[in-house]
N, C-alpha and C positions, 0 to 999 in steps of 0.2 A: 170835585167836578163827577158832578152826575153826566152821562154819559148815554142813559137807558134815551132810546125816543123808542111811540108810540109806531111807526109804520115805517112802508120805505118811503111813500115821500112827504113825512118827517126827513128822514136820514138823505135824503137829496137840497133839504132845501138850498141855497148855496152853487145848489152844479151852474154854471149857464152857456150860454152861446160860447163856443171857438174854445173851450177849456180843453183840455186834456184828461184823457180822464185811463186810472190803469183796473184790470175787471181780469178777478181770480177768476178761476179752474184749469181746469185741460183735461183737455175737448168737450161736453157736458159736462163731465166729473166737477162737484162740486163749484158753480156759476151761480151770484147772486140771482135768483130769479124774482125772486120779489125787489128789485131792485132795478135793476133791465127793463120789469113793466111798467116801473115807473118814469120811467129815465123815456121810454117812446108814448105815453099819455102826458110828459114835461110840453113835449113841442116842441122843449133843447135840440137846437141842427149848432154848426160848424164843428161838432167836437171831435178829437182827437184820441185815438182809443188803442193802446196798450195791455196785450193780451195774447195768452200762447196760439192763440186761434181765431176765427168770427164766430163761430158758430157754426147751425143750419138753417138752411132757407128759413124754415118757421121758428127755430126757435135761440136761444139765447142771442147773443150782438148779432144772427137771422135778423129780429127783431126789429133789431134799430137801424141795419142796412134797407131796408122793407123802405121804410121811414124816410128813409132819407135822412139822417141826421148826425150818419156816422162822414168828415169830412176825406181824417187822413185813416190809415189800421196800418199797425205797427203789428204782426205779427211772430211764429215761426212755421205755422200750418195751416192752409186755408183750404186742402181739397172737398169739404164737404159740400161748398156752399153756390150751388148754381150762380144768383142772385151779385155774391160778392164777383163770381167771375166778367156777369157781364158784364158790372157797373167800373171794375177794372179796364176792361177791353175795349170798352165807351172811353177813359176816363174820366168820369165821373169823380170814382173813388181813384184817392192817390196809396202807394202803399208802399211798406219797406217791408222787404220780409230779411227775416236773422236771421242768424243759427239758432240754434234753442238752447241751448251753451253759455253767449251772447248774450242772450232774450235774458236769463236766471242772470251774469253777472251783474250785466247792468245794471236792473233795477238793486240787486243786492248792496252792489256800489253804493247806490241811490237810498239806500236803506242806515247804510254803516256810512254818509256825509265825505264819502270818499267821489272824487271830479270824473271819474272816470278810471278804464283799465289798458291791458294790456292781451291780448288772447290770440294766440296763430290762426283759430279757427275765421276761416273765410279769406286767410295773405295767397294774391296769384289770382285770386278770384271779381264776380265781379261785383263781391261785395264789399272788394278795395278801394274799387275807384274814388280819388279825390281822398277817403282817406290819410296822414303820417301812416307809416312805418315804418319800424326801431328794431335793428337787431339786437341781441341780448344772446353771448355767449352761440354765438353761430344764426340762430333764428333768428325769423322775421315774424314783429310779432307786428299784429295793426294796435293802436290809439281809438282805441269805441271810451263817446259818453258817460257816466251818469244821466240814464234818463228824469228829468224834471216834472213832475206827476200834480197838477193841483187836486187829486180828488180819487183814491183809488176801495176799491169796491170789492170788497170779501167777501164766501159764505164759507160756516164754519159749520164742527158738528152740534157745538157745545160749546157757550158761553159764559162767562159771569159779567152781574153788574159793572167792575174792573175794565173789562172790557182785554180779562183775557183767556182763550182762546180754545180750542181740540179742535183738530181735522182730524175725518179715517180714513185713513187708504191714499189711493193715488189726487184725492184736493189735495191732499198736502205738498204736491211738488210748487206751483204755482204761488197760492193765494196768499203761504206766512212769506212769501217774497216780495208778492205784489202788495200786502198791506203795509211794510219796514218801509217802501219810497214815499208812497202818497206824504201830498203838505196835511193833509184832515180825506181821513180811515174811518170807510165804517161796512160797520159788521153787522151779518147777516146773520143770523145762529136755529138752530131746531129747535133750539131745546136753550131759554138764555134762564142762571139760576144765582141766587143772594149769592154776593160775593163771601170766598173764606169755604164754598165746597165743592171747585173741584182740588185734584191730589194735586199740589205742588209739581211732583214730577210726573205728571202726566200736560200739563200747561205746553205746548207748540209757539202757541207766538205772546209774549207778555201784554198783560193793557197799555203797557206808556203807550206802544204803537197804535192804537185803536180809540177813536176819538167821540164815534156814534156809533150805537151798538141798540139789534131789534132781535125777538122772536118770529120770527116771520112765518108764512104760512103758507097751506095747498103745494110741496113742492112735489112736482113731476122727478125729479131726476132720468131724465128722459140720459138715453144712450148712444150712440152715432148708427152705428148697425147688433139689429140681433144677431148671433152665429147659435146655430144649433146643432148638433148630430142630427 
C-alpha cells in the first residue's frame, strides 16, 4: 500500500461537510499547519473538531473558526482565542470542554478499539450531567465513550514511507493519541525518509495507524506567548 501523497490538498481528499476530525498538537506545538491551511481553502463546513485546544485567532484551528467551518469544538483548553469566545457566547459554536486526561484517554480508547472508559475526573461537577456514574471500591467513576473520528490529522518531525513517525518534545503529547483514534489518519512531516531509515527503537507511532503521509513545507512553528527575561 502506497501511503505517500504529494501535498496537503491531496491528503485531505475525502473529508466532507459535517465530518468529525481529530487534530493533533499541544497549544501551537506540533499542529498540522499544512493540512489546516488546505482545509481553510477547501470550503468544507459543519466540522466537529476534537483537539487539545482551538488554536489562536490567526493560527491553527483558529483559522477554521474565522471561516465558520467548525460547527462544534471538543477540547480541554480554549483560553487564547477571542473569536472562539465570541462564537461560543453568541451561540454560533457548540462546545464540549473535557478534562485533559479524559480527552487523552477517550482518544486512546478509540485507538485500542475500546468502546468506553471509566474515570473519576468530573464526578460531582457539570461534566457529569447526564452521564452514567458507577461505583468501584467505594469511589464513583464517570462512563465516558471513546471518540468516533472520521479523519485524524497529525504532524510529526520525521516519518518514513510506511507511515512510521517520530515526534519531537511537546508535540508528542497528543499527536500519537489523535493518530491512533482516526478511521483514516493523515500525517504531515518535516522530513520524509525511505522505509527502513528510521531507527526502530526511536519510532513513537507505528505506521499501521497512518494511511496517508507527506512532507510539509513552510512551517511557522509559532508559540502562544513569548516570555523573555
